[in-house]
C-alpha positions as CSV (number, residue, x, y, z in Angstrom):
1,M,8.7,55.2,57.1
2,D,7.9,56.3,53.5
3,R,11.7,55.8,52.8
4,F,11.6,52.2,54.4
5,I,8.7,51.2,52.3
6,T,10.3,52.7,49.2
7,G,13.4,51.0,49.8
8,A,11.8,47.5,50.6
9,M,9.8,48.0,47.3
10,L,13.0,48.8,45.4
11,I,14.8,45.7,46.8
12,G,11.7,43.5,46.1
13,A,11.6,44.7,42.6
14,A,15.6,44.0,42.3
15,I,15.0,40.5,43.7
16,L,12.2,39.8,41.2
17,L,14.3,40.9,38.5
18,V,17.3,38.7,39.5
19,L,14.8,35.8,39.7
20,L,13.3,36.6,36.4
21,Y,16.7,36.8,34.8
22,R,17.8,33.6,36.3
23,H,14.8,31.8,35.1
24,L,15.2,33.2,31.6
25,R,18.9,32.2,31.4
26,R,18.0,28.8,32.7
27,A,15.3,28.6,30.1
28,S,17.7,29.8,27.3
29,V,20.4,27.3,28.3
30,E,18.0,24.4,28.4
31,R,16.6,25.4,25.0
32,I,20.1,25.4,23.5
33,A,20.8,22.0,24.9
34,Q,17.3,20.6,23.5
35,R,18.0,21.8,20.1
36,A,21.5,20.5,20.0
37,G,20.4,17.1,21.3
38,Y,17.4,16.9,19.2
39,L,19.0,14.1,16.9
40,D,21.0,12.2,19.7
41,T,18.8,9.3,19.9
42,C,19.0,8.7,16.3
43,R,22.8,8.6,16.3
44,A,22.7,4.7,16.7
45,L,21.1,4.6,13.2
46,M,24.4,5.6,11.7
47,D,28.0,4.3,11.4
48,T,30.6,6.6,12.2
49,P,28.1,9.5,13.1
50,R,29.0,13.2,12.9
51,N,27.4,15.8,14.8
52,G,26.8,19.4,13.7
53,R,24.7,22.4,14.4
54,A,22.7,24.9,12.3
55,D,22.3,28.5,12.6
56,S,19.0,28.0,14.4
57,G,20.8,25.8,17.0
58,F,19.2,22.6,15.9
59,A,21.5,19.6,15.6
60,R,22.6,18.2,12.1
61,L,23.6,14.4,12.0
62,G,25.8,12.9,9.3
63,G,27.3,9.5,8.8
64,H,26.7,6.4,6.9
65,Y,23.3,4.2,6.8
66,R,23.6,1.0,5.3
67,G,26.8,2.0,3.8
68,V,25.6,5.0,2.0
69,E,26.1,8.7,3.1
70,A,23.5,10.5,4.9
71,D,22.7,13.7,6.1
72,I,19.8,14.7,8.8
73,Q,19.1,18.6,8.9
74,V,16.4,20.1,11.1
75,L,14.7,23.3,10.1
76,P,12.1,25.4,12.1
77,D,9.5,27.3,10.3
78,T,8.1,30.0,12.1
79,L,6.7,32.1,9.2
80,T,3.9,34.3,10.6
81,F,1.1,33.4,8.1
82,R,1.4,29.8,8.7
83,K,-1.4,28.3,10.9
84,L,1.3,27.0,13.3
85,P,5.0,26.9,13.4
86,A,6.5,23.7,12.2
87,L,9.7,21.6,12.5
88,W,11.0,20.0,9.3
89,V,13.5,17.2,8.9
90,L,15.4,17.0,5.8
91,V,16.6,13.5,5.1
92,T,19.2,13.4,2.3
93,L,21.5,10.8,0.7
94,P,24.1,13.1,-1.1
95,G,25.9,11.8,-3.9
96,P,26.0,11.8,-7.8
97,L,23.1,9.9,-9.6
98,P,22.7,9.2,-13.3
99,V,20.0,11.7,-13.8
100,G,19.9,14.8,-15.9
101,A,17.2,17.1,-14.0
102,T,16.0,17.7,-10.8
103,M,12.3,16.5,-10.1
104,N,10.5,17.9,-6.9
105,L,7.4,16.5,-6.0
106,M,5.7,18.5,-3.0
107,I,2.4,18.1,-1.1
108,R,0.4,21.5,-0.9
109,P,3.2,23.9,-2.0
110,T,2.7,27.5,-0.6
111,G,5.5,29.0,-2.4
112,V,7.4,29.9,0.7
113,E,8.8,26.4,1.7
114,P,11.9,27.6,3.3
115,F,13.5,24.2,3.0
116,S,13.2,23.8,-0.7
117,R,14.1,25.3,-4.2
118,F,10.6,24.0,-5.4
119,Q,9.7,27.6,-6.7
120,T,13.0,28.1,-8.4
121,L,12.6,25.0,-10.9
122,S,11.5,26.4,-14.1
123,H,9.0,23.9,-15.2
124,Q,5.6,22.9,-13.6
125,L,4.4,19.6,-14.9
126,D,0.6,18.2,-15.0
127,R,0.0,15.7,-12.3
128,P,0.5,12.1,-13.6
129,D,-2.4,9.5,-13.2
130,D,-2.2,8.0,-9.8
131,F,0.2,10.5,-8.0
132,P,-1.3,12.3,-5.0
133,E,-4.1,14.6,-5.7
134,D,-2.8,17.4,-3.8
135,C,0.8,17.2,-5.1
136,A,2.6,19.4,-7.5
137,V,5.4,18.5,-9.6
138,R,8.3,20.8,-10.8
139,T,11.7,20.1,-12.8
140,D,14.3,22.2,-14.2
141,S,14.2,20.1,-17.5
142,R,11.4,18.3,-19.0
143,A,13.7,16.4,-21.4
144,H,15.7,14.8,-18.6
145,M,13.1,13.9,-15.9
146,P,13.6,10.7,-14.1
147,P,11.3,8.0,-15.6
148,E,7.9,8.3,-14.5
149,D,7.3,4.6,-13.7
150,L,10.3,4.9,-11.5
151,V,8.7,7.6,-9.5
152,R,5.5,6.1,-9.4
153,A,6.9,2.9,-7.8
154,H,7.8,4.9,-4.8
155,L,4.7,6.9,-4.3
156,H,4.0,4.9,-1.2
157,I,6.8,7.5,0.5
158,F,3.6,9.7,0.8
159,D,1.3,7.1,2.5
160,D,2.8,9.1,5.7
161,P,0.7,12.1,5.8
162,K,3.8,14.0,7.3
163,V,6.0,13.8,4.3
164,K,5.8,16.9,2.5
165,E,8.6,16.8,-0.3
166,L,10.4,14.0,-2.6
167,V,13.5,15.3,-4.4
168,I,15.3,13.3,-7.0
169,S,18.5,15.1,-8.3
170,P,21.8,14.8,-9.8
171,K,23.2,15.5,-6.7
172,G,21.3,13.0,-4.4
173,V,17.7,12.1,-3.3
174,R,15.8,13.8,-0.2
175,I,12.7,13.1,1.6
176,V,11.2,16.4,3.8
177,F,8.7,15.4,6.7
178,L,7.0,17.4,9.4
179,A,8.6,16.3,12.8
180,E,6.2,18.4,14.8
181,E,4.1,21.6,15.0
182,A,4.1,24.2,17.9
183,Q,1.6,23.4,20.8
184,R,-1.6,25.2,19.5
185,S,-2.8,26.7,22.8
186,R,0.6,28.0,23.9
187,Y,1.1,29.5,20.7
188,L,-2.2,31.1,20.2
189,I,-2.1,32.6,23.6
190,Y,1.5,33.4,24.3
191,R,3.0,33.2,20.7
192,D,5.3,30.4,22.0
193,A,6.6,28.5,19.2
194,E,9.2,26.6,21.0
195,M,9.7,23.1,19.3
196,G,12.0,20.2,19.7
197,V,11.7,19.8,23.3
198,A,11.8,16.0,23.0
199,P,14.4,14.3,20.8
200,L,13.4,13.0,17.4
201,A,12.5,9.4,17.8
202,P,14.4,6.9,15.6
203,D,11.6,5.0,14.4
204,L,10.3,8.2,12.6
205,L,13.6,8.8,10.8
206,Q,14.6,5.3,9.9
207,P,11.7,4.4,7.4
208,K,12.7,7.6,5.5
209,L,16.2,6.5,5.3
210,D,15.1,2.9,4.2
211,Q,12.8,4.4,1.5
212,L,15.6,6.5,0.2
213,I,18.0,3.7,0.0
214,A,15.4,1.7,-2.1
215,L,14.7,4.7,-4.4
216,R,18.5,5.5,-4.7
217,A,19.2,1.7,-5.8
218,D,16.3,2.2,-8.4
219,V,17.7,5.3,-9.7
220,L,21.2,3.8,-9.9
221,N,19.7,0.7,-11.8
222,A,18.0,2.8,-14.2
223,G,21.0,4.5,-15.2
224,V,23.0,1.4,-15.8
225,Q,20.2,0.2,-17.9
226,E,20.2,3.2,-20.0
227,L,24.1,2.9,-20.7
228,R,23.5,-0.8,-21.7
229,A,20.6,0.2,-24.1
């Protein structure tokens, strides 16, 4: 009888292990598919969209938006000292611009933003009048900063409280915004930091692309005027 009970317990334990493995395997497959498809609903915004994938498994989307090359990256930030893990979206219009320095404007920098080279820029500037009170501004060359009036004309980008960073550089322009944070109760109780279950909504991305298009046009126009002067 003891052998029968022991055998039954072993069989039951084996069945539970198999079921657990299948559950974890299915969850892993679903997570991979969710991350890979996170930008699928945004493909319609692009002409000739191109799909890619980052090391994190999250999708990367390229293509042309209103005739301009665009690049969309998704970056999870699960650093343990953060209040909650976060999912950042990097919206970039890459391409040469007539500016001689990189200018980076960031809201509440912590010094460890994984998506930014903010801390590597050598000069921190005093916050100009009318700039967001909780922002910091850095550059790699004070003498070749983009015109302050040009930047000020686009500060409405930060009317969206989820916008974290604006970059103007010789290589292009970028907006970084917070797409979502980990669900608080699941993270605090289970340390579950999974994000990106639902795809990114196009109406969250499109305004950022439009804002960058307008900013890029003003930077190009300022460069033309400088050449004519």
